[in-house]
LOGUDO-449990 format. One record per residue: x, y, z of N, C-alpha, C, O, CB in turn. Coordinates in pm, whole numbers, padded with zeros to 5 digits, always signed. Glycine has a CB too. Layout:
N
XYZXYZXYZXYZXYZ ...
***
This chain:
303
+00393+02218-00216+00424+02075-00227+00401+02007-00092+00441+02059+00012+00571+02053-00274 +00338+01893-00094+00315+01816+00029+00441+01738+00062+00483+01654-00018+00193+01720+00013 +00503+01764+00176+00624+01694+00216+00603+01626+00349+00517+01665+00428+00742+01790+00222 +00684+01523+00373+00673+01453+00499+00716+01543+00615+00658+01537+00723+00757+01325+00497 +00817+01625+00592+00867+01710+00698+00761+01808+00745+00748+01835+00864+00991+01785+00653 +00684+01862+00651+00587+01964+00687+00450+01908+00721+00369+01976+00783+00574+02063+00575 +00422+01783+00681+00287+01731+00699+00282+01597+00770+00184+01523+00756+00220+01720+00566 +00386+01563+00847+00387+01435+00916+00299+01440+01041+00336+01390+01147+00530+01395+00954 +00183+01502+01026+00080+01508+01129-00052+01486+01057-00059+01507+00936+00083+01646+01208 -00157+01445+01128-00285+01423+01060-00334+01548+00987-00318+01660+01035-00391+01379+01159 -00392+01527+00871-00447+01636+00792-00574+01690+00857-00641+01621+00934-00475+01590+00647 -00604+01813+00824-00728+01873+00871-00838+01833+00774-00843+01882+00661-00716+02029+00883 -00928+01744+00818-01033+01690+00731-01165+01684+00806-01169+01677+00929-00994+01551+00679 -01272+01686+00730-01404+01660+00786-01420+01508+00801-01401+01434+00706-01518+01720+00696 -01456+01464+00921-01474+01321+00947-01614+01277+00903-01714+01332+00949-01452+01289+01096 -01618+01180+00815-01747+01123+00773-01775+01000+00861-01727+00890+00834-01745+01084+00620 -01853+01022+00964-01890+00914+01055-02000+00831+00988-02109+00883+00962-01939+00971+01195 -01973+00704+00959-02073+00625+00887-02203+00604+00965-02305+00568+00905-02016+00491+00853 -02202+00627+01098-02324+00614+01177-02409+00740+01170-02528+00737+01203-02290+00584+01322 -02349+00852+01128-02421+00979+01126-02425+01045+00989-02514+01126+00961-02357+01073+01224 -02331+01011+00903-02327+01071+00770-02415+00990+00675-02398+00869+00665-02182+01077+00717 -02507+01054+00606-02588+00980+00509-02500+00912+00404-02416+00976+00342-02689+01074+00440 -02522+00785+00387-02445+00707+00291-02506+00569+00277-02602+00535+00346-02296+00697+00334 -02450+00492+00189-02504+00357+00166-02388+00259+00149-02280+00294+00103-02598+00354+00040 -02415+00135+00189-02319+00028+00167-02375-00068+00065-02496-00088+00054-02285-00045+00299 -02284-00127-00009-02324-00229-00106-02206-00324-00125-02093-00288-00094-02369-00165-00243 -02232-00444-00175-02121-00536-00199-02018-00473-00293-02054-00411-00394-02172-00669-00257 -01892-00490-00260-01785-00434-00343-01762-00521-00465-01740-00642-00455-01655-00421-00261 -01766-00458-00581-01731-00525-00707-01624-00441-00773-01649-00328-00815-01858-00543-00802 -01503-00495-00783-01391-00422-00841-01347-00487-00971-01336-00610-00979-01274-00416-00743 -01322-00406-01072-01256-00452-01195-01178-00336-01253-01204-00294-01365-01360-00507-01300 -01083-00284-01175-01012-00163-01218-00916-00189-01334-00850-00293-01340-00937-00105-01101 -00908-00091-01424-00803-00094-01525-00669-00059-01461-00564-00112-01498-00835+00003-01641 -00675+00032-01363-00552+00078-01298-00573+00079-01146-00682+00106-01096-00511+00219-01348 -00464+00048-01076-00462+00060-00932-00349+00156-00897-00231+00127-00920-00442-00081-00861 -00386+00270-00843-00290+00372-00802-00267+00355-00653-00362+00344-00576-00341+00517-00837 -00142+00353-00612-00111+00327-00471-00021+00435-00415+00063+00492-00484-00045+00189-00454 -00042+00462-00287+00041+00559-00216+00096+00495-00090+00036+00405-00033-00039+00686-00183 +00211+00544-00048+00272+00496+00074+00325+00612+00155+00333+00725+00107+00383+00397+00043 +00361+00584+00280+00416+00685+00370+00315+00798+00390+00346+00916+00372+00549+00741+00315 +00194+00759+00428+00085+00856+00445+00033+00864+00588-00061+00937+00616-00029+00821+00353 +00096+00788+00679+00065+00797+00821+00196+00828+00894+00297+00763+00869-00002+00664+00875 +00194+00927+00984+00316+00971+01049+00387+00856+01121+00509+00843+01110+00285+01083+01148 +00312+00774+01194+00375+00666+01271+00441+00564+01179+00546+00509+01213+00273+00597+01360 +00381+00539+01063+00441+00445+00968+00568+00505+00906+00665+00433+00883+00341+00409+00858 +00567+00634+00881+00687+00701+00831+00802+00681+00929+00915+00650+00890+00661+00853+00808 +00772+00698+01057+00875+00684+01159+00927+00541+01170+01048+00520+01184+00822+00729+01293 +00837+00441+01163+00881+00302+01181+00960+00251+01062+01041+00160+01076+00762+00212+01206 +00938+00308+00944+01013+00265+00826+01143+00342+00810+01225+00307+00726+00928+00283+00701 +01163+00446+00892+01287+00524+00883+01298+00602+00755+01408+00635+00712+01404+00434+00896 +01185+00633+00692+01189+00698+00562+01231+00843+00574+01194+00913+00668+01055+00687+00495 +01309+00888+00474+01343+01029+00465+01301+01083+00328+01361+01177+00277+01495+01050+00487 +01197+01022+00270+01149+01064+00139+01089+01205+00149+01055+01250+00258+01044+00965+00084 +01077+01272+00035+01030+01409+00033+00881+01423+00033+00832+01536+00036+01084+01478-00083 +00805+01317+00030+00660+01324+00029+00604+01185+00016+00680+01089+00000+00610+01414-00085 +00472+01170+00022+00413+01037+00004+00460+00970-00124+00472+01034-00228+00262+01046+00005 +00487+00841-00115+00529+00764-00231+00408+00735-00320+00299+00708-00270+00598+00632-00188 +00428+00740-00451+00321+00714-00547+00372+00610-00647+00479+00627-00705+00275+00845-00620 +00295+00504-00666+00338+00399-00758+00216+00326-00812+00105+00345-00762+00434+00299-00687 +00237+00244-00912+00129+00167-00973+00136+00023-00924+00244-00035-00912+00137+00173-01128 +00020-00034-00897+00008-00174-00857-00068-00245-00968-00171-00195-01014-00064-00190-00716 -00020-00361-01011-00084-00432-01122-00226-00474-01083-00247-00541-00982+00000-00556-01161 -00322-00432-01165-00462-00466-01137-00484-00617-01137-00579-00666-01075-00554-00400-01239 -00397-00691-01206-00411-00836-01210-00379-00902-01076-00401-01021-01060-00321-00893-01318 -00326-00824-00981-00297-00880-00848-00421-00890-00760-00413-00938-00647-00193-00794-00778 -00536-00845-00811-00661-00845-00734-00703-00988-00698-00712-01075-00785-00773-00775-00814 -00729-01010-00569-00781-01138-00522-00933-01129-00523-00993-01077-00430-00726-01174-00379 -00994-01181-00629-01138-01167-00647-01212-01267-00561-01308-01232-00492-01176-01184-00793 -01170-01391-00566-01237-01497-00492-01136-01577-00412-01015-01568-00434-01316-01590-00587 -01188-01656-00318-01100-01741-00240-01045-01669-00119-01065-01549-00102-00987-01793-00325 -00975-01743-00035-00922-01687+00088-00777-01726+00111-00730-01727+00225-01005-01732+00206 -00704-01757+00002-00563-01792+00017-00477-01707-00078-00518-01675-00189-00540-01943-00010 -00359-01673-00029-00261-01598-00108-00131-01677-00105-00083-01714+00001-00240-01452-00053 -00076-01701-00222+00045-01783-00233+00169-01695-00230+00178-01597-00304+00042-01866-00361 +00264-01731-00147+00391-01660-00139+00467-01678-00271+00475-01790-00321+00475-01711-00020 +00523-01572-00327+00593-01586-00455+00719-01669-00442+00791-01659-00343+00627-01449-00513 +00745-01750-00543+00865-01832-00546+00988-01747-00580+00976-01632-00623+00850-01947-00647 +01104-01806-00560+01229-01739-00600+01225-01703-00747+01260-01592-00784+01351-01829-00570 +01182-01797-00832+01178-01772-00976+01082-01658-01011+01110-01577-01098+01138-01898-01051 +00968-01654-00941+00871-01547-00968+00928-01411-00931+00906-01313-01003+00741-01572-00891 +01000-01404-00819+01060-01276-00780+01172-01236-00875+01183-01118-00911+01114-01285-00638 +01253-01332-00916+01360-01300-01011+01302-01252-01144+01357-01161-01207+01450-01422-01034 +01192-01311-01186+01128-01268-01310+01074-01126-01297+01083-01047-01391+01015-01365-01348 +01017-01095-01181+00964-00959-01159+01077-00857-01163+01061-00749-01221+00890-00951-01024 +01190-00889-01102+01305-00798-01105+01361-00787-01247+01400-00678-01289+01415-00847-01008 +01364-00899-01320+01419-00898-01457+01340-00806-01549+01397-00749-01642+01419-01039-01514 +01210-00792-01524+01130-00702-01608+01171-00556-01588+01143-00471-01672+00981-00719-01578 +01237-00529-01476+01283-00393-01450+01431-00376-01477+01476-00270-01521+01253-00355-01307 +01509-00482-01450+01655-00475-01466+01708-00618-01478+01729-00686-01378+01723-00399-01344 +01728-00662-01601+01769-00800-01625+01905-00830-01563+01927-00940-01511+01774-00829-01774 +01997-00734-01568+02131-00757-01514+02126-00772-01362+02196-00856-01306+02225-00643-01554 +02045-00691-01297+02030-00703-01152+01970-00837-01115+02014-00901-01019+01944-00589-01096 +01871-00881-01187+01809-01010-01160+01911-01122-01170+01911-01216-01090+01694-01036-01257 +01998-01113-01269+02101-01214-01286+02199-01215-01168+02239-01321-01122+02177-01190-01417 +02235-01097-01120+02326-01088-01005+02261-01144-00879+02325-01214-00801+02368-00943-00981 +02133-01114-00861+02062-01168-00744+02055-01320-00751+02074-01388-00651+01920-01107-00734 +02027-01372-00870+02018-01517-00888+02150-01585-00855+02151-01694-00797+01976-01551-01031 +02262-01522-00892+02394-01582-00867+02431-01577-00719+02494-01669-00667+02500-01510-00949 +02390-01469-00652+02435-01448-00514+02344-01515-00412+02390-01551-00303+02443-01301-00484 +02217-01533-00446+02121-01582-00346+02053-01710-00394+01947-01705-00457+02015-01475-00317 +02114-01826-00365+02049-01953-00404+01915-01973-00335+01828-02042-00387+02141-02070-00373 +01899-01914-00218+01770-01911-00148+01727-01766-00136+01808-01678-00105+01779-01981-00007 +01600-01741-00160+01553-01603-00164+01413-01595-00102+01313-01601-00174+01551-01551-00310 +01406-01581+00030+01275-01565+00092+01214-01431+00052+01287-01334+00033+01285-01576+00246 +01082-01425+00040+01019-01301-00008+01005-01192+00097+00974-01078+00063+00885-01332-00063 +01026-01225+00225+01002-01129+00333+00862-01070+00317+00845-00951+00293+01110-01015+00334 +00765-01157+00330+00626-01120+00301+00566-01038+00415+00579-01072+00533+00541-01247+00276 +00500-00929+00377+00445-00836+00475+00300-00805+00441+00251-00837+00333+00528-00707+00479 +00232-00742+00536+00091-00705+00526+00079-00554+00539+00166-00490+00598+00005-00777+00636 -00028-00496+00484-00056-00353+00500-00207-00331+00490-00263-00337+00380+00020-00267+00392 -00273-00306+00601-00415-00276+00596-00431-00130+00551-00357-00043+00597-00484-00301+00734 -00526-00105+00463-00538+00029+00404-00684+00064+00377-00771-00023+00367-00457+00037+00274 -00707+00193+00366-00833+00245+00315-00820+00258+00164-00727+00320+00114-00869+00383+00381 -00915+00199+00092-00916+00209-00053-01023+00305-00101-01125+00324-00035-00936+00072-00116 -00999+00364-00216-01096+00452-00281-01128+00397-00419-01039+00346-00488-01042+00598-00291 -01253+00407-00460-01295+00374-00596-01349+00501-00661-01435+00567-00603-01402+00258-00597 -01300+00534-00778-01351+00649-00851-01488+00616-00908-01503+00520-00984-01253+00691-00965 -01587+00693-00872-01724+00672-00920-01751+00747-01050-01851+00722-01117-01824+00715-00814 -01663+00840-01084-01669+00915-01209-01526+00943-01253-01433+00934-01173-01751+01048-01193 -01508+00978-01380-01377+01026-01425-01343+01156-01351-01431+01239-01327-01376+01047-01580 -01216+01172-01317-01171+01295-01250-01042+01340-01316-00948+01261-01331-01151+01273-01096 -01036+01467-01355-00918+01522-01419-00829+01595-01319-00874+01638-01213-00959+01615-01531 -00703+01608-01355-00604+01667-01266-00640+01809-01226-00621+01847-01111-00468+01666-01331 -00692+01888-01320-00720+02028-01288-00829+02039-01181-00824+02131-01099-00761+02104-01414 -00926+01949-01180-01030+01952-01078-00971+01924-00941-01011+01987-00842-01140+01851-01110 -00878+01831-00933-00819+01793-00805-00731+01902-00747-00698+01898-00628-00739+01666-00820 -00691+01998-00827-00610+02109-00776-00695+02208-00696-00639+02291-00624-00542+02181-00892 -00826+02200-00707-00913+02296-00639-00944+02246-00497-00998+02137-00482-01044+02318-00719 -00912+02323-00394-00939+02279-00256-01087+02256-00227-01120+02183-00134-00886+02381-00160 -01176+02317-00307-01319+02299-00282-01379+02183-00360-01500+02161-00357-01392+02426-00316 -01294+02107-00430-01345+01996-00512-01375+01876-00423-01292+01836-00341-01242+01958-00623 -01492+01819-00439-01534+01702-00363-01520+01577-00450-01602+01555-00539-01682+01717-00312 -01418+01496-00428-01396+01380-00515-01512+01280-00509-01557+01246-00399-01267+01310-00478 -01560+01232-00622-01667+01132-00622-01609+00992-00602-01575+00923-00698-01746+01137-00755 -01598+00952-00476-01535+00824-00445-01621+00743-00350-01702+00796-00274-01397+00845-00384 -01602+00611-00357-01653+00520-00257-01534+00465-00180-01421+00470-00228-01737+00405-00321 -01559+00414-00061-01451+00368+00029-01461+00217+00050-01569+00160+00061-01459+00442+00165 -01344+00153+00056-01340+00010+00086-01214-00023+00165-01126+00062+00181-01345-00074-00044 -01207-00144+00213-01096-00194+00293-01004-00277+00204-01051-00344+00112-01147-00277+00414 -00873-00272+00231-00779-00349+00149-00658-00392+00231-00622-00328+00330-00734-00268+00027 -00598-00502+00188-00468-00546+00239-00372-00545+00121-00391-00618+00023-00477-00690+00306 -00269-00462+00131-00170-00446+00024-00049-00534+00057+00049-00486+00113-00128-00296+00006 -00057-00662+00022+00048-00759+00055+00175-00722-00023+00168-00678-00138+00003-00905+00022 +00291-00739+00042+00417-00690-00015+00530-00790+00004+00549-00843+00113+00455-00556+00048 +00606-00816-00104+00729-00893-00096+00844-00794-00076+00893-00736-00173+00752-00982-00225 +00886-00774+00048+00986-00671+00078+01119-00699+00009+01196-00606-00016+01007-00662+00228 +01148-00825-00021+01273-00858-00090+01284-00782-00222+01389-00725-00252+01281-01009-00116 +01177-00780-00298+01178-00707-00425+01185-00557-00401+01255-00485-00472+01054-00741-00510 +01113-00509-00301+01112-00366-00271+01251-00317-00234+01293-00210-00279+01013-00336-00158 +01323-00393-00151+01456-00353-00105+01551-00334-00223+01636-00244-00221+01514-00457-00008 +01537-00417-00325+01628-00408-00440+01614-00276-00516+01703-00240-00592+01602-00524-00535 +01505-00206-00496+01487-00078-00564+01534+00042-00486+01541+00152-00540+01346-00060-00598 +01568+00022-00358+01607+00136-00275+01734+00201-00331+01829+00134-00369+01630+00091-00129 +01732+00334-00334+01846+00409-00384+01851+00426-00534+01941+00491-00586+01970+00344-00340 +01754+00368-00605+01751+00377-00751+01654+00487-00795+01559+00519-00724+01710+00241-00813 +01679+00544-00914+01584+00645-00964+01448+00586-00997+01348+00658-00997+01641+00711-01088 +01443+00455-01025+01315+00388-01054+01264+00313-00931+01200+00208-00943+01330+00292-01173 +01292+00365-00816+01254+00301-00690+01106+00265-00685+01071+00156-00639+01287+00393-00574 +01018+00353-00732+00875+00328-00724+00831+00211-00812+00732+00145-00782+00799+00453-00762 +00904+00186-00920+00872+00069-01004+00895-00060-00926+00820-00157-00942+00958+00070-01133 +00998-00063-00841+01024-00181-00758+00919-00194-00648+00879-00305-00613+01165-00173-00696 +00873-00081-00594+00764-00087-00497+00641-00151-00562+00577-00239-00504+00729+00055-00443 +00608-00107-00683+00493-00163-00752+00509-00311-00779+00415-00389-00761+00469-00090-00882 +00629-00352-00823+00654-00494-00851+00642-00578-00725+00592-00691-00729+00793-00512-00914 +00689-00524-00612+00685-00598-00486+00542-00623-00439+00518-00713-00357+00761-00522-00379 +00447-00545-00489+00309-00552-00444+00214-00603-00552+00092-00589-00539+00265-00417-00397 +00268-00661-00658+00184-00697-00773+00182-00845-00807+00140-00883-00916+00231-00622-00892 +00225-00930-00714+00215-01074-00739+00068-01117-00727-00011-01047-00664+00305-01154-00640 +00032-01230-00785-00108-01273-00783-00166-01279-00642-00108-01340-00552-00122-01408-00850 -00282-01215-00623-00350-01218-00495-00303-01114-00396-00355-01109-00284-00335-01350-00436 -00206-01030-00434-00149-00935-00338-00237-00812-00316-00207-00731-00228-00013-00890-00387 -00344-00796-00391-00442-00689-00368-00567-00757-00313-00648-00812-00387-00473-00607-00500 -00581-00750-00180-00691-00818-00111-00795-00714-00070-00772-00640+00025-00639-00898+00014 -00909-00705-00140-01011-00608-00102-01107-00665+00001-01124-00787+00012-01088-00561-00224 -01169-00574+00076-01275-00615+00167-01404-00640+00091-01406-00629-00032-01296-00510+00274 -01512-00674+00162-01636-00715+00095-01733-00602+00063-01830-00624-00010-01705-00814+00180 -01709-00482+00117-01812-00378+00117-01759-00247+00061-01644-00210+00083-01866-00357+00259 -01845-00177-00011-01817-00039-00055-01912+00054+00019-02033+00029+00022-01833-00024-00212 -01859+00161+00078-01941+00264+00143-01932+00392+00062-01823+00441+00034-01897+00288+00290 -02047+00446+00025-02053+00565-00060-02131+00674+00013-02246+00652+00049-02118+00533-00198 -02071+00792+00035-02146+00900+00097-02257+00949+00006-02243+00949-00116-02053+01016+00134 -02366+00989+00065-02479+01038-00014-02441+01163-00093-02485+01181-00206-02599+01067+00076 -02360+01248-00032-02314+01371-00098-02164+01385-00074-02123+01397+00041-02393+01497-00046 -02080+01383-00179-01936+01402-00160-01908+01537-00094-01980+01634-00116-01862+01391-00295 -01803+01542-00013-01762+01666+00051-01614+01691+00026-01534+01597+00020-01791+01662+00203 -01579+01818+00012-01439+01853-00005-01363+01832+00125-01418+01852+00233-01425+01999-00053 -01238+01792+00114-01151+01773+00230-01218+01691+00339-01214+01727+00457-01108+01908+00286 -01279+01581+00298-01347+01491+00392-01295+01350+00371-01245+01316+00264-01501+01496+00374 -01308+01268+00476-01263+01129+00467-01352+01044+00558-01392+01087+00666-01112+01115+00508 -01380+00923+00513-01453+00828+00596-01372+00801+00722-01253+00769+00715-01481+00696+00519 -01435+00813+00837-01369+00794+00965-01399+00654+01017-01507+00628+01069-01414+00901+01067 -01302+00564+01001-01315+00428+01053-01182+00383+01112-01076+00437+01078-01362+00330+00941 -01188+00285+01198-01068+00222+01252-01027+00108+01160-01111+00030+01116-01092+00171+01396 -00898+00099+01132-00843-00010+01052-00763-00101+01145-00676-00055+01218-00752+00045+00936 -00795-00230+01143-00726-00326+01228-00682-00446+01146-00755-00492+01058-00817-00370+01344 -00563-00496+01175-00516-00618+01109-00455-00709+01213-00375-00666+01296-00413-00586+00997 -00493-00836+01208-00437-00936+01298-00370-01047+01218-00407-01076+01104-00548-00994+01390 -00269-01109+01280-00203-01226+01224-00213-01337+01328-00160-01324+01439-00053-01196+01185 -00281-01444+01293-00305-01555+01386-00367-01507+01517-00336-01557+01625-00174-01629+01414 -00456-01408+01504-00527-01355+01620-00456-01245+01694-00516-01182+01782-00555-01464+01713 -00330-01218+01663-00253-01113+01731-00270-00981+01655-00249-00976+01534-00102-01152+01740 -00308-00876+01726-00323-00746+01662-00186-00693+01623-00098-00677+01707-00396-00646+01756 -00169-00666+01494-00044-00611+01443-00059-00463+01405+00033-00383+01425+00002-00691+01323 -00175-00428+01350-00197-00289+01308-00331-00240+01361-00431-00312+01361-00193-00277+01153 -00331-00116+01407-00455-00053+01450-00437+00098+01432-00346+00157+01490-00492-00090+01599 -00522+00159+01354-00514+00302+01331-00645+00353+01277-00731+00275+01237-00399+00336+01235 -00661+00485+01277-00782+00547+01224-00749+00619+01094-00639+00673+01077-00845+00646+01327 -00844+00618+01005-00823+00684+00877-00804+00834+00893-00744+00898+00807-00939+00655+00783 -00855+00892+01000-00837+01035+01023-00694+01070+01062-00662+01187+01080-00933+01083+01130 -00607+00970+01075-00466+00993+01102-00384+01008+00975-00263+01028+00980-00410+00880+01186 -00450+00998+00859-00381+01022+00732-00322+01162+00730-00383+01256+00781-00477+01002+00613 -00203+01177+00671-00140+01309+00667-00187+01391+00548-00144+01505+00530+00011+01294+00662 -00276+01335+00466-00331+01407+00352-00474+01361+00330-00507+01244+00355-00245+01386+00224 -00559+01450+00283-00698+01416+00256-00708+01331+00130-00615+01328+00050-00783+01544+00241 -00820+01261+00112-00838+01186-00014-00817+01272-00139-00759+01226-00236-00977+01126-00017 -00865+01397-00136-00844+01483-00254-00695+01504-00279-00650+01496-00394-00915+01620-00234 -00619+01531-00173-00476+01553-00189-00405+01427-00239-00314+01434-00321-00414+01599-00058 -00448+01310-00188-00387+01185-00231-00419+01157-00377-00333+01111-00453-00435+01068-00143 -00543+01184-00418-00579+01168-00559-00500+01266-00645-00461+01233-00757-00730+01189-00578 -00478+01386-00595-00400+01486-00669-00258+01436-00694-00202+01457-00802-00398+01620-00593 -00199+01371-00593-00066+01313-00611-00069+01196-00709+00020+01182-00792-00009+01269-00477 -00172+01112-00697-00181+00994-00783-00194+01033-00930-00131+00972-01016-00299+00907-00742 -00277+01134-00960-00302+01168-01099-00178+01227-01165-00164+01221-01287-00419+01266-01109 -00089+01285-01087+00034+01340-01143+00122+01232-01205+00205+01261-01291+00112+01414-01036 +00104+01108-01161+00182+00997-01217+00116+00935-01339+00169+00839-01396+00204+00891-01111 -00001+00987-01379-00075+00934-01493-00054+01027-01613-00096+01142-01607-00226+00919-01460 +00010+00981-01720+00040+01070-01833-00082+01142-01889-00071+01256-01933+00104+00991-01943 -00198+01077-01889-00319+01138-01944-00378+01246-01852-00464+01323-01895-00423+01032-01970 -00333+01251-01726-00389+01345-01630-00533+01314-01595-00610+01403-01558-00380+01483-01684 -00570+01185-01605-00709+01145-01581-00714+01022-01493-00648+00922-01522-00781+01118-01714 -00791+01029-01385-00828+00910-01309-00964+00865-01360-01060+00942-01359-00831+00939-01155 -00971+00740-01405-01092+00693-01471-01190+00628-01374-01151+00571-01272-01056+00596-01581 -01316+00638-01410-01421+00571-01334-01385+00423-01319-01353+00356-01417-01559+00588-01403 -01392+00373-01196-01357+00234-01169-01214+00214-01122-01181+00108-01069-01379+00152-01291 -01127+00315-01141-00991+00305-01089-00995+00287-00937-01082+00342-00869-00907+00429-01127 -00900+00210-00885-00886+00193-00740-00762+00268-00693-00661+00273-00763-00878+00041-00701 -00772+00325-00575-00660+00398-00514-00640+00344-00373-00733+00343-00293-00686+00552-00513 -00519+00300-00343-00485+00255-00208-00409+00368-00139-00312+00420-00193-00399+00124-00211 -00454+00405-00019-00410+00530+00042-00298+00516+00144-00266+00613+00212-00525+00594+00107 -00238+00399+00156-00128+00383+00251-00172+00317+00380-00291+00302+00408-00067+00517+00280 -00073+00276+00460-00101+00195+00578-00056+00261+00706+00044+00333+00707-00034+00061+00564 -00128+00238+00816-00079+00285+00946+00039+00201+00995+00084+00110+00925-00192+00281+01051 +00088+00232+01114+00205+00163+01166+00173+00019+01202+00057-00021+01211+00260+00236+01288 +00280-00059+01223+00264-00196+01269+00306-00302+01169+00286-00421+01194+00124-00219+01306 +00363-00263+01055+00406-00362+00957+00521-00446+01014+00584-00408+01112+00449-00295+00825 +00546-00559+00950+00651-00649+01000+00791-00598+00969+00882-00613+01049+00633-00787+00939 +00806-00538+00851+00938-00494+00803+00959-00348+00845+00912-00257+00777+00951-00509+00647 +01028-00327+00956+01057-00193+01003+01208-00170+01003+01286-00262+01028+00999-00170+01144 +01246-00046+00975+01388-00010+00968+01409+00122+01041+01360+00225+00995+01436+00001+00819 +01479+00123+01153+01507+00250+01221+01581+00346+01128+01653+00303+01039+01590+00226+01349 +01562+00474+01149+01622+00575+01061+01774+00560+01055+01833+00574+00948+01586+00716+01109 +01837+00531+01169+01983+00522+01170+02031+00404+01086+02135+00410+01020+02035+00508+01314 +01953+00295+01090+01993+00177+01013+01971+00200+00863+02048+00151+00781+01915+00052+01060 +01866+00275+00828+01843+00306+00688+01958+00391+00632+02000+00373+00518+01709+00380+00670 +02009+00483+00714+02120+00567+00670+02246+00482+00648+02322+00506+00554+02148+00678+00772 +02267+00384+00737+02381+00295+00718+02364+00210+00592+02460+00189+00517+02398+00204+00840 +02243+00162+00568+02217+00079+00450+02243+00156+00322+02287+00099+00222+02074+00026+00452 +02217+00286+00325+02239+00368+00206+02386+00374+00168+02420+00405+00054+02186+00509+00228 +02474+00344+00264+02618+00346+00237+02668+00215+00179+02782+00207+00132+02694+00377+00364 +02585+00111+00181+02627-00019+00129+02643-00012-00022+02569+00061-00089+02525-00128+00168 +02739-00088-00077+02771-00077-00220+02675-00155-00310+02709-00262-00360+02912-00126-00243 +02557-00102-00330+02468-00161-00428+02352-00239-00371+02348-00268-00251+02544-00249-00516 +02256-00273-00458+02132-00337-00414+02150-00475-00356+02077-00512-00263+02037-00344-00526 +02243-00555-00406+02258-00690-00352+02314-00685-00210+02281-00770-00128+02348-00775-00442 +02399-00587-00181+02450-00571-00044+02338-00528+00049+02330-00575+00163+02566-00469-00041 +02251-00439+00002+02139-00396+00085+02042-00512+00108+01988-00527+00218+02065-00278+00019 +02021-00594+00004+01934-00709+00021+01993-00808+00120+01921-00863+00204+01908-00777-00112 +02123-00831+00112+02189-00922+00205+02170-00875+00349+02143-00956+00438+02339-00934+00172 +02183-00745+00372+02165-00691+00506+02020-00708+00552+01994-00742+00667+02204-00542+00510 +01925-00686+00461+01783-00701+00495+01751-00846+00530+01675-00872+00623+01694-00654+00379 +01808-00939+00455+01782-01081+00482+01843-01123+00615+01782-01201+00688+01838-01168+00368 +01962-01073+00647+02023-01106+00776+01934-01058+00891+01921-01125+00993+02164-01044+00788 +01873-00940+00873+01791-00881+00979+01653-00945+00989+01602-00967+01098+01777-00733+00957 +01593-00975+00873+01451-01009+00873+01417-01153+00835+01301-01193+00848+01382-00919+00781 +01513-01231+00789+01479-01369+00750+01426-01448+00870+01345-01539+00853+01603-01439+00692 +01471-01413+00990+01422-01482+01110+01326-01395+01191+01293-01429+01304+01540-01523+01198 +01281-01284+01133+01186-01196+01200+01053-01270+01216+00992-01307+01115+01166-01062+01119 +01007-01294+01339+00884-01374+01357+00758-01304+01307+00654-01368+01292+00867-01408+01503 +00766-01174+01280+00649-01101+01231+00632-01113+01080+00524-01087+01027+00658-00955+01271 +00738-01151+01010+00728-01173+00865+00632-01289+00839+00637-01390+00909+00868-01201+00801 +00545-01273+00739+00445-01376+00713+00507-01504+00659+00608-01501+00588+00341-01325+00614 +00446-01616+00694+00492-01747+00649+00371-01833+00615+00258-01800+00652+00582-01816+00757 +00396-01942+00546+00287-02032+00507+00211-02078+00631+00270-02117+00732+00341-02153+00429 +00079-02073+00621-00007-02113+00731-00058-01997+00814-00154-02013+00889+00064-02207+00818 +00004-01881+00802-00043-01765+00878-00182-01723+00830-00211-01725+00710+00057-01648+00866 -00265-01684+00925-00399-01635+00896-00401-01485+00923-00376-01440+01035-00508-01709+00981 -00431-01409+00820-00431-01262+00828-00574-01213+00812-00641-01245+00713-00336-01198+00719 -00621-01135+00909-00758-01084+00901-00757-00933+00918-00690-00880+01007-00849-01150+01009 -00831-00865+00833-00843-00719+00843-00987-00684+00874-01080-00756+00838-00795-00649+00711 -01004-00571+00943-01136-00526+00986-01142-00375+00966-01053-00301+01009-01163-00564+01136 -01248-00330+00899-01265-00187+00875-01401-00136+00921-01454-00043+00861-01247-00157+00730 -01458-00196+01026-01587-00149+01075-01694-00163+00969-01723-00273+00923-01576-00005+01121 -01755-00051+00930-01861-00052+00830-01813-00110+00697-01895-00151+00614-01915+00089+00810 -01683-00114+00675-01627-00167+00550-01609-00318+00553-01566-00378+00454-01493-00101+00520 -01641-00380+00665-01639-00526+00672-01505-00584+00712-01412-00514+00752-01680-00582+00542 -01498-00715+00700-01378-00791+00738-01345-00887+00625-01431-00924+00545-01400-00869+00872 -01217-00927+00618-01179-01034+00527-01057-01104+00583-00965-01042+00636-01151-00978+00384 -01058-01236+00569-00950-01320+00620-00884-01394+00505-00952-01444+00415-01004-01420+00726 -00751-01401+00508-00677-01481+00411-00578-01571+00485-00540-01543+00598-00603-01390+00308 -00539-01679+00418-00437-01768+00470-00321-01772+00370-00344-01783+00250-00494-01912+00496 -00198-01764+00420-00081-01769+00335-00046-01914+00302-00048-02001+00389+00039-01699+00403 -00016-01939+00177+00024-02072+00133+00156-02063+00056+00203-01954+00023-00087-02137+00044 +00214-02179+00031+00335-02184-00051+00461-02170+00030+00571-02172-00025+00331-02076-00155 
***
């Protein structure tokens, strides 16, 4: 089993240098039926979030959150967030509505390496260490409403809240380019630097070779959450983000939060800490991501 304790160091992978590895780039066209997402896949990000999870997080992101055109992303309203929570727990949504007349989304950014399945892949194939996944690589920003995410902490359906927090319209921001290796390789990953800036200030910078698991291992984890045991051609997979996000929680504070009596108390604590956090995104902020050969994309926050 892949655990954070045993693998919170970069995985041993073959680096696919786009300047030396035969491959091709083409404009990215995405229309996935499913978006599989992973989190806690970079050691530094694990440390900054104070996570004590047993392995990379796996959750589903609504494919309808894809930002196909345009360069603006609208911050979700209080009503939109309450509706998202109600789809998971109507009683909790009602309690949040009563307790929080104002509900900022605590909007965050996450630059990530994305994978596109170029063929169907079954779970049994991904179990083989010599299997070379047929994937193309792209750049993505996995925008997140931390307010919704916090409400799921400590719950058995925690990953459903992670997915809801990342599934508002426009929250899946892809880059412009797909890079495809000429020949897939087992235990290999495209080696590029991922950078994200907010209003020109560098917030995130990391290399994909710092992932704690190879693309094959990440796909193996993702497919386990799919009842059919099949990743379909065209599916998108987001592989997690390096350090530098706005919403960080030291390990000691996360342990204290776990003692709070219920999700609304944890949300209240998060809002006290982060409502005035200058790194949290706000209307007018310009967020730009850069993935080298994978291109760049800029968005502006509205609402």
